[in-house]
N, C-alpha and C positions, 0 to 999 in steps of 0.2 A: 429731356426734351431734344437737345442738339443730336443724339443720336437717333431720336426716331426721325427728325427731318433728313438725317443723312442717311438713313434705309430708304427713305421714300425717293430720294433724289437718284441713288444708286441704281434704285427698278426703274428708272424713267429710259436708261440708256438704251437696255434690249429692246424695251416697248417701242421704242422710236425707231430702232432699226427693222424691227420686226415689220411694222406700220408701213415704212417708208418702201420694202420688200413686195409685201403686198399690193399697195398701191400701185408702185411702177410696173408691176406686170401686169396687174388689172387694165390699165392706161392703154398699155401698149397691144394689148390683144383685143380692146375695140377695134369694130369695123373702122376703116378708113385711115388714111395715112396722110400727114402734112404735106407732101409731095404731091399726092394725087390732088387733094383740097385744092394747094395752088396752083396748078396747071390744068384742074379739070374743063376751066372754060377757055383754053386756050388749044386749039387743035393741031397747031403748029409745034407745039414743045414733041420731041419725039425719045426715043426710049433711052438714048445715051444723056440726053439732056436730064432726063427722071434720075438715071444713076448717079449723074455729077451733083444734084441736087440731095441725092441719099445718101453719100459721101458725105458732102460738105456739113450736113445733119451729124454724122455720127449713124445713122441708121441703115448701113449696111453691114455692121458689126452684130455678132450675136447679142442676145437679150442680158446675157449675163455681164458680158464685158461693158455694156451700155450702161448696166446696173453700177457696177463697181466704177465707171469712170465719175459716173454722176453722184455718187457718194462722195468719191474723192473732193471733189469740188464742194461739194455739201460740207465737209469737213472744213474746208476754207472759205465756209460763209459764202462761196458762189453757185447761185442758181442757174447759171447759165445764161445764154442770148435766145431770146425769142425767136419762136420760129417765123414768125411776121415778116412785112417787107422791110420795117425799120430796124431788125436784127439788132434791137439795144437790149441791154442787160434786164435781165427779169426783175432784179432786185432794184433797178430807177422804176420800173414800171409799178412796183409795187409801193415803194417809196411814194409816188405822186399819190396814190389812191387810198394807202392804209389811212391816215389822218382824218379821211372823211367818213370813211366807213366805222372805224372805232369812234369818232365823235357821236355820229349817228345813234351808233347801236347804245353807247353808255348812256343817252340821252332816254333812250327806250328803255334800257334797263334800270335804270334810276325811277321814272314811271312804272313800270311795273311791279317792283317791289314796293315803294315807296304808295302805291295804290294797293296792291294785292292784299298785303299785311293789315291794314285796317279793316278792308271790306272782307277778310276772312274771320276778322276777331268779330265784328258786328253780326255775321251772319252766326257764329258759334255761340255769341253771348245772348241771341235771339232766337235761338233755335227754334223753328215748326212756326214762327210768325210769319207774317204776310212779308217782314222785310228779307228773310230767309230765302221765302219761296221766290219774292223780286230777284234776288242774287243769283239763287239756282237758273231762274230763267235766263238771267243774262249769260251765266257760265254755259249751257246748252248751244245759246247762239252763238258766243266767241268760239264753243269748238267744232259748230258744224260750217259756219261762214270760211271758204276757202279765202286763202289770202289775196291770191288774183282778183278773185272777184271784189270782194272789198276794196280792195285798192282802184280798180275800174270803176266801181260805183262811186268812190271820193271824187274820185277824178271827172265823171260826169256830173254830180250834183253839185259839188263844190267850185269845180272849175268851169265848167260848160256853162251849165244851167242858170247859175248864180254869180260867174264870174268873180267870187271872192279870193280864190287862191290859186296862184300857178299850178301848173301841171306839170311840169319837167323841169329839169336842173337843180342849181342850187342858187344862180342869182339872175336878175333879168336883163336883159340888154341895157349897157351903158351905167350898169351898178358900180363899176371903176369910178366914176364921176360924182358918185353918192356922197352925202356927208355920211359921218360917223353913225348919228342913231337912225337916218336913212336906211343903210347899206345893212345894219345889223337887223330892222324890222322886214327889209327884204329878204334876207337870208330866214328870218323866223317863221315867213308865211309861206317859203319854198319848204321849209323842215315840216310842217304841222301833219301832213297827209302822209308823208312816210314814217314819221314817228307813231302815227295811229296805227297804221298799219304794222308796222314792226310789234308793238305790243300790243296790241287787242287780243290777239289769242292766247300769248303767254299769259297776261293778266286774266283772265278767265280760268286760265287752268291753277295759277299760282293762287287765287283767292281762294278757289276749290280745296287745295291741298292746305292750305293754311288752317282753313272752316275747320278739317277733318282732324288735322295734327291738334289743333287748340280745344275740338271734342275731346280728344283723347286723355289729352295733359288734365283738363277740367275735373275729368271724372277719378284721377288719381287721388288716394287717401291722404295726401299731403295738402291738396287744395282743401279737402273737407276740414282736415284738422285748422287750418289758416283761417278757414272762414269761423269755426267754431271758438277759435280764439277772439272773435269779434272785430277781425281786421274789416275793412270796407270792403265793396266786391272792386272798386277801381285798382287799390293795392293788390288784393288778389290775381286780377286779372293779368295787370301789368306790371306786377314785381315779382311774383310766383310762377305765374302759368306762361305767361309769353316768351319767357326765356329757354324753357325748355321747349315749348311750340315752336321756337328758330331754328333748332338742331336741325330736322330735317329740311328746311330751307337754304341750309348752308350748306348740302349736297347740291341742290338744285343751283345754288348761285354758281359755286364751279362749274358745273355742267352748262351755266349761262355762257359761261366765256368765250368757248370756240364757235357758239350762236351768233357770236358779234361778225362771223365772216362767213359763216354756213348760211344762215339766215337772212344775208342782206342779196341773196341773187335775184329771187323775185322783184323784189321791191324796187333796188336801184334798178335792175332792165325795166321794169313799167315806168318809172318816173325818170328815167336818164339821168340818174346820179353818178357821176364821175366814182363810184367806187371799188371797193375788192369786189364786189358780187357782180358787178358788170364786166369787168376784167377778166373773172373767171368763166364766165358765160360766154363771151367774147373768143376767150382761148379754147374753151371746149367744142365750141362749133368750129374751129380752124383746126383743131387738134393740133394746139402750140404746146405739144408736151412739156417743154422749160415751165412755162406758164403755169399751167394748171398744176405741176408736180411742186412748182413753187408754193402756191396759195394751199394745197392739201397740205405740204409740209408745215405751213405757219399754223394750219388749222388744226392738225394734228398734234404739233407743242402745243396751242393753247389749250387744247381738250386735256393734256396731259399737266399741265400747269394746274388748270382746273381742277383738275382730282388733286395734285398734292396742295392746293388751298383748302380743298375742303378738309382735307385728310388734318390738317396743322390746325383749320379752324374748329375741328372735331376736340382734336387734343386739348387746345385752349380752354373750350367750352365745357369739355369732361376730364378731370384728371386720370379718370379710370383707364384712356385709352391711352394716352401718352405713357403711363405707366406698363400696359402691355406692351407697346411697341419698344418698350426701353428693357 
């Protein structure tokens, strides 16, 4: 098992370098440059000032030299300094926002899997019934509704019309003076709509996927044998079938890890949540290369870690995998 894990970890190094090279090149080939974005509204800035800014940011060097310099800093865990007016280290900006995004998305992830698994099991065990058809309608709606439209709809209905939930931020004005219970309740109200938006679409897809895998497992011979032995239906489903049906979802769980950042851009921007998604959007709009690259590197790292977690989880669940890998 240890050899299997070491092999997977060693494979991450060239993959990470390849991802950073492609991402760095694509970002710098995008139209618009940080200097032009900063001075576009100031006609008094001349050509010499623009060149000084380009030299200050290191943009006057060839692209391959910029990449080598950036990778050298990355090896020291230095993501550089932001091109924005504050010129702060990118690491500091990410540290401020990362806990918000991770916490919010972990809540959404737990909600997704916590609801999708039992919903998928019910749909599979009640195949072609009204319950199954109702869940199917829910799934189609979840796939069809755009995330941004759902966010705006919830804001209008619960925030504007009913005035039940706040529509932006994480805290109300003056929340620092609230008591502990009132403070937590205020935070919970601010999180309800973003969590709903973050989990709705994935919940629909995961529940459908769980239904499909459960139906496939239920049709296997060993399930028929278990029923022939006189085991209760609950034991057959939850003890024998569920474990094998969860194997494909392990892969989805691994791929959900990078979505903790990538999937936050839309709802964090709409709900004005100061997280990584909002920071990425602001950096992309201002062509803040260090910020964008820093967030993309973290996303790529999480993607590779997600794959590693899925591989290791598969190996733990199925001995044939780790024996083949060894």
